Each structure stands twice: as structure tokens, then as C-alpha cells.
C-alpha positions in Angstrom: 0.1 0.1 0.0 2.9 2.4 0.6 3.9 2.4 -3.0 0.9 4.3 -4.1 1.4 7.1 -1.2 1.3 10.6 -2.5 4.7 12.3 -2.2 3.4 15.0 -0.3 1.4 12.6 2.2 3.0 14.2 5.4 2.5 17.4 4.2 -1.1 17.2 3.5 -1.4 15.0 6.9 -0.2 18.4 8.7 -2.3 20.4 7.0 -5.3 18.7 8.2 -4.3 18.0 11.3 -3.8 22.0 11.8 -7.2 22.3 10.2 -8.8 19.7 12.5 -10.3 21.7 15.5 -8.9 20.3 19.1 -10.6 17.0 20.0 -9.4 13.8 22.3 -6.5 11.7 20.9 -8.7 8.7 19.9 -11.0 10.1 17.9 -8.2 12.0 16.1 -6.7 8.9 15.4 -9.8 7.7 13.8 -9.9 10.7 11.8 -6.3 10.3 10.3 -7.1 7.4 9.7 -10.2 7.8 7.8 -8.1 10.6 5.5 -5.5 8.3 4.6 -7.8 5.6 3.1 -9.3 7.7 1.2 -6.6 9.3 -0.5 -5.3 5.7 -1.1 -8.6 5.0 -3.1 -8.0 7.9 -4.9 -4.8 7.1 -5.9 -5.7 3.4 -7.2 -8.8 4.7 -9.1 -6.4 7.2 -11.0 -4.2 4.2 -11.8 -7.1 1.8 -13.1 -7.9 4.9 -15.3 -4.5 5.2 -17.0 -5.1 1.1 -18.1 -6.3 0.5 -21.4 -9.5 -1.7 -21.5 -10.6 -4.6 -23.7 -9.1 -5.2 -27.2 -6.5 -1.8 -26.6 -5.1 -4.0 -23.4 -4.3 -6.9 -25.9 -2.9 -4.8 -28.4 -0.4 -3.1 -25.9 0.4 -6.4 -24.4 1.1 -8.0 -27.7 3.1 -4.6 -28.6 5.3 -5.2 -25.6 5.8 -8.7 -26.3 7.1 -8.0 -29.7 8.8 -5.1 -28.5 10.9 -7.2 -25.8 11.4 -10.6 -28.7 13.2 -7.7 -31.1 15.2 -6.5 -28.0 16.0 -10.2 -27.1 17.1 -10.8 -30.8 19.2 -7.4 -30.9 21.0 -8.4 -27.1 21.6 -12.1 -28.4 23.0 -11.0 -32.0 25.6 -8.2 -30.4 26.5 -11.1 -27.7 27.1 -13.3 -31.0 29.3 -10.6 -32.3 31.0 -10.0 -29.2 31.4 -13.4 -28.4 33.3 -14.1 -31.9 35.1 -11.2 -31.3 36.2 -12.6 -28.1 37.0 -15.6 -29.5 39.2 -14.4 -32.2 41.1 -12.5 -29.5 41.3 -15.4 -27.6 42.9 -17.3 -29.9 45.6 -14.6 -31.3 46.3 -14.3 -27.6 46.4 -18.5 -27.1 49.1 -18.3 -30.4 51.2 -15.4 -28.8 51.1 -17.6 -25.4 51.7 -20.5 -27.0 54.8 -18.6 -29.1 56.3 -17.2 -25.6 55.8 -20.5 -24.0 57.9 -21.9 -26.8 60.7 -19.4 -26.3 60.8 -19.6 -22.5 61.4 -23.6 -22.8 64.2 -22.5 -25.6 65.4 -19.7 -23.3 65.4 -22.1 -20.1 67.0 -24.8 -22.6 69.9 -22.4 -23.4 70.4 -21.4 -19.9 70.5 -25.2 -18.4 72.8 -25.4 -21.5 75.0 -22.8 -20.8 74.8 -23.7 -16.5 76.5 -27.1 -17.7 78.8 -25.9 -19.9 79.8 -23.2 -17.0 80.0 -25.9 -14.7 82.0 -28.2 -16.6 84.4 -25.8 -17.6 84.3 -24.7 -13.7 85.5 -28.1 -13.1 87.9 -28.2 -15.8 89.4 -25.1 -14.5 89.2 -26.4 -10.8 91.0 -29.1 -12.2 93.6 -27.4 -14.4 94.2 -25.0 -11.1 94.6 -28.3 -8.9 97.1 -29.9 -11.2 98.8 -26.1 -11.7 99.2 -25.9 -8.1 100.5 -29.5 -7.3 102.8 -28.8 -10.6 104.0 -25.5 -8.8 104.4 -27.3 -5.7 106.5 -30.2 -6.8 108.4 -27.2 -8.7 108.9 -25.2 -5.4 110.0 -28.3 -3.6 112.4 -29.2 -6.3 113.6 -25.2 -6.4 114.2 -25.6 -2.9 115.8 -28.9 -3.0 118.3 -27.6 -6.0 118.6 -24.4 -4.0 119.8 -26.1 -0.9 122.3 -28.6 -2.9 123.1 -25.1 -5.1 124.1 -23.3 -1.7 125.9 -26.4 -0.4 127.9 -26.4 -3.3 128.5 -23.0 -3.2 129.6 -22.8 0.1 131.9 -25.7 -0.9 133.1 -23.9 -3.6 133.9 -20.7 -1.8 135.4 -22.8 1.5 137.8 -24.1 -1.3 136.4 -27.7 -0.6 135.6 -27.9 -4.5 137.8 -26.7 -7.3 134.8 -26.1 -9.9 132.2 -23.4 -9.5 128.3 -25.0 -9.5 126.8 -25.6 -12.3 124.1 -23.2 -11.9 126.4 -20.3 -12.3 128.1 -21.2 -15.7 124.7 -20.6 -17.3 125.0 -17.5 -19.9 121.7 -15.5 -20.1 120.8 -13.7 -23.4 118.6 -10.7 -23.7 118.1 -11.6 -27.2 119.5 -14.8 -28.2 118.3 -14.7 -32.6 120.0 -11.3 -32.5 123.7 -10.0 -33.3 125.8 -9.1 -30.1 126.0 -5.8 -29.0 129.4 -4.5 -29.6 129.5 -1.7 -27.3 128.1 -4.1 -24.5 130.7 -6.6 -25.6 133.5 -4.4 -24.7 132.6 -2.4 -22.0 129.6 -4.5 -20.5 127.5 -1.4 -20.6 125.1 0.2 -22.9 122.8 3.0 -22.9 120.0 1.6 -24.3 119.6 -1.4 -21.3 117.7 -4.2 -22.1 115.7 -2.6 -24.6 118.9 -2.6 -27.0 117.7 -4.3 -30.2 121.1 -6.4 -30.2 121.7 -9.1 -27.7 123.3 -8.7 -24.5 125.1 -11.8 -23.0 125.4 -11.7 -19.3 127.5 -14.2 -17.7 126.4 -16.1 -14.5 130.0 -15.8 -12.8 133.4 -14.4 -13.7 136.4 -12.5 -12.5 135.4 -8.9 -13.1 132.6 -7.2 -11.0 131.0 -4.2 -12.3 129.4 -1.7 -10.2 127.6 0.9 -11.9 127.5 4.3 -10.9 129.6 3.7 -7.6 132.1 6.7 -8.1 129.9 9.6 -8.0 131.1 13.5 -8.3 130.5 16.9 -9.0 132.6 16.8 -11.5 131.0 14.1 -13.3 127.7 15.1 -12.8 128.2 18.9 -14.0 130.8 18.1 -16.6 128.0 17.9 -19.6 127.0 21.3 -18.9 125.2 23.5 -21.9 125.3 27.2 -22.9 122.9 28.1 -20.1 124.9 26.9 -17.1 128.4 27.6 -18.7 129.8 29.1 -15.0 129.0 26.3 -13.3 132.7 24.7 -13.5 134.8 28.1 -13.5 135.8 27.5 -10.3 136.3 23.6 -10.5 139.4 21.7 -12.1 139.8 18.3 -12.8 142.1 18.1 -10.6 139.7 18.0 -7.9 137.9 15.1 -9.1 141.0 13.4 -9.4 141.9 14.1 -5.7 138.5 12.8 -4.7 139.0 10.1 -7.1 142.2 8.9 -4.7 140.1 8.8 -1.7 137.7 6.9 -3.3 140.3 4.4 -4.5 141.8 3.7 -1.1 138.3 3.9 0.4 137.2 0.6 -1.2 140.3 -1.2 -2.1 140.5 -2.5 1.1 137.0 -3.8 1.1 137.4 -5.5 -2.1 140.7 -6.9 -0.9 138.8 -8.9 1.9 137.7 -11.6 -0.6 140.9 -12.1 -2.5 143.3 -10.6 -4.2 142.5 -7.6 -6.7 144.2 -7.4 -9.9 143.1 -4.2 -11.6 140.3 -1.4 -10.5 138.9 1.0 -13.3 136.7 3.9 -12.9 134.8 5.8 -15.9 134.7 9.6 -15.8 131.9 10.3 -18.5 128.9 12.3 -18.0 126.9 9.6 -19.9 124.6 8.0 -17.2 125.1 4.6 -18.6 129.0 5.0 -18.2 129.4 7.7 -15.4 131.4 6.4 -12.3 131.3 2.8 -13.4 133.6 0.9 -11.4 135.2 -2.6 -12.9 137.0 -4.7 -10.3 139.0 -7.5 -11.8 140.2 -10.4 -9.1 142.7 -13.2 -9.9 140.1 -16.0 -9.5 136.5 -16.6 -9.8 136.1 -17.5 -6.1 137.2 -14.1 -4.9 135.0 -12.4 -7.3 131.7 -14.6 -6.1 132.8 -14.1 -2.6 132.7 -10.6 -3.0 130.0 -10.2 -4.9 127.7 -12.4 -2.2 129.2 -10.4 0.5 128.6 -6.9 -1.0 125.7 -6.9 -3.2 122.8 -5.0 -2.2 125.1 -3.2 0.9 125.2 1.0 0.9 128.4 3.2 0.4 128.3 6.5 0.0 124.4 6.9 0.0 124.0 4.3 -2.7 122.9 1.0 -2.8 125.7 -1.4 -4.4 124.4 -3.3 -7.5 126.9 -5.4 -8.4 127.3 -7.7 -11.4 129.4 -9.8 -13.4 130.7 -8.9 -16.7 133.0 -10.3 -19.3 135.2 -8.0 -21.6 136.6 -8.9 -24.6 139.9 -7.3 -23.4 140.9 -3.7 -21.5 142.7 -2.8 -24.6 139.5 -2.8 -27.0 137.3 -1.0 -23.9 140.1 1.6 -23.1 140.6 4.5 -25.6 143.9 4.4 -27.6 144.4 7.6 -26.5 144.8 6.7 -23.3 147.5 4.2 -23.5 149.5 6.8 -25.5 149.2 9.4 -23.0 147.5 12.0 -25.6 144.9 13.9 -24.7 142.5 16.3 -26.8 141.4 19.7 -25.6 138.4 20.6 -24.7 135.0 18.7 -23.2 133.4 15.9 -24.0 131.1 17.3 -26.5 134.5 18.0 -28.3 136.4 14.9 -27.7 133.8 12.7 -29.0 133.9 14.9 -32.2 137.6 14.7 -32.5 138.7 11.8 -31.2 139.4 9.2 -34.2 137.9 6.2 -33.4 139.0 2.8 -35.2 137.5 0.0 -34.6 135.5 1.0 -31.1 132.3 3.3 -30.3 133.5 3.5 -26.7 136.7 5.1 -26.1 139.0 5.8 -22.4 141.0 8.7 -22.2 142.6 10.4 -18.9 141.7 13.7 -17.5 142.9 16.9 -18.9 145.6 18.9 -17.3 146.4 16.0 -14.8 150.1 15.2 -14.8 151.5 11.8 -13.5 149.4 11.4 -10.2 146.9 10.3 -13.5 148.0 6.9 -13.3 149.1 5.6 -9.5 152.5 3.4 -9.9 153.3 0.8 -7.9 156.1 3.5 -6.2 153.0 5.4 -4.7 151.2 2.5 -3.3 151.4 0.9 0.3 153.1 -2.5 0.7 149.3 -3.8 0.6 148.7 -2.3 -2.6 151.7 -3.5 -4.6 149.8 -5.7 -6.4 147.5 -3.1 -7.9 147.5 -1.4 -11.1 144.8 1.6 -11.3 143.9 3.4 -14.0 141.2 6.7 -14.1 139.2 6.3 -17.6 137.3 8.6 -19.3 135.0 6.8 -21.3 133.0 8.3 -23.8 130.3 7.2 -26.6 130.6 8.5 -30.2 
């Protein structure tokens, strides 16, 4: 019943109540209910009047049924079209999904193959490292054993119990075995290019001659190659000062080298070239003395420098020393002029005595003590062409 109530029922109700005179509550309730029933009857009557009657009602029902049928058919057709579209889209999506699954399977297969390959390589690398570690361990043990045997033979050789040196010391190391020998290194055991030289350098394991590179350091040597910008640096410094300090240097190192055997000759280079400057050659009478000196003095400190001794072999002193030195002939001028004026024959590196030095440039036996009788010393100037 409430569905047929007027939208303004409450408002009308209030109007009726306000228009009614004041009465008892029971009678007031009776009047309100009566008015409510009356309004409902009027509303139902209006709705009945709106409905068709007789044949009109049947036609209307038929039209409504046809309309519903048409709407249903349209909905069915639309659903069919949408279903076909959905099936087509589903087929495309399914096709893409299958292709994606195939790609995933291929990718997974490749990953598994790669993992298997990496695992196999890791196993092979592990096995190789284990073999390499085992080989290095065996090699180290062998080297330790050989080193102990070598040190034992070396001690016997140095103590005089064995006549021949250990076989390991007789090896010859070559920087470039397949190249021609370097003439500079063969004559002076020095080369300005060092190990980067394109010629072959032969380094002996042991020899009678020890070379101490740049052992003799002096102001006169370091500043002998002055140029046009520092022409005043050597004005108050003479070659005799260099020679005086050299004599002190000689008598300082000689007793130390004599501790290990008979020293036959000591030669020192006086040259501004870095690879020759202050190089000191010490020749012993036998190999045992040279090895003993090398073992005791190598890496020791002298004059603020750490000694780096090395064995060397020279063709002969005459091939290493300039002929002008043996003839007591000295060209004037500085080292650059000497290199230009000295007539070289077969050698590139020459030895010359210091200019303006008299008989003291060669120390004779008469000038030495009794302990130095067996020493012949010459102060050399070796120049590169």
C-alpha cells in the first residue's frame, strides 16, 4: 500500500491535523486513518483509469511482447558478435602465449646448457688449477731442493773444498738470443739502451770481473756536460779536484774488496753519460774471490748508494779503453768536443785520461803502500761516439 502514497502525504497530513479542531486523541486517530484510506482509494482509481481496457489492452500486451522479442534478438546478435570477437582475440592471445612458452622453453634450455657448460668449464678450470698448484708445489719443492744443493755446492766452492763452481753459475743469459751481439756491451759491459737494446746482451753467471754501476759519484762528473745555459758552473772547479777525490775513493774501497781475494785491477769511468758515469770495474785473480765479494757486498750501501754488483766479461781492456789513453795523448776541450775530434778506429766507446793532470793520473807501484803492490789502477774517461 505504501507504494501508492502521495509524495506529499506528510505535508497534507499536517494540513489536515492543523485544520481540525482540538479533539480527544482517540477520535483524532480515527479521523487521520479515514483520511488516509480515502487518499489511497483516489490514487488507485487514477491508476485504473490509466490502464487500457479490452482489445486495447491485448494490443498493448502484444506490442510489448514483440518489443521484448526484438530487444532479446538484438541482444542475442550483439552477444554473438561480441563472442566471436572474444574468441578471435582469445585465439590470437593463445597463439602468442604458445609462442611465448616456446621461447621460454628455448631460453630455459639455453640457460641450462650454458649452466652445464659453465659448470663443466669450472670443473675443468678447478682441475687445471689443482694440477697447476700441484705442479708449482712440486716445482717449488724441486727448486728448494736444488737451491739447498746449490748453496751447499756454493759453500764448498767458496771454502775451497770444491775446485769447480756450481754448474748453475756457469749458465749464460742472453737478452735477445737470435740477434747479433751488441758491440758496445761486448767491449764495456754497458749499453745506453739497457735491456731494450735491439742487439743481444750476454750476461755471464759468474766471472772474474765485477761491475758496480755509478759507484763513483762526484760533482765534476755530474756537471761535466754543461750547456750554454750554465757555462759558469765549472769555472771554479778543476779536473784535479775530481782526481783528488777519486784517489780517496780508491783507497777507501780497495781494502774492502781485498778482503775476499787478490784484486788485479780497478778501473773507474769518468764520463757524463749516465750508463758509464762512475762505473767501477774490479777484476780478481780468480773466480772464487769474485763470487765471495759479490755475495758479501751486493745490496750493501756505500756513499748513500746501494751497491748493485753484477758479473761481466770484457773482450779485453785494450778494446774497452781508448788508444789515446795508452799513448798518454789528450785532446783539449770538453766531452762533446772530444767525441767529435777523437779518431775512433774499431771501437765506439773510448777511454781517455783527464786533461790537465800530470803523472798522478796513473798511480804507479811506487805511490802505493806495501799492501797495494799488486794493484795497477787507471782513472779512465769512457766516451760514446
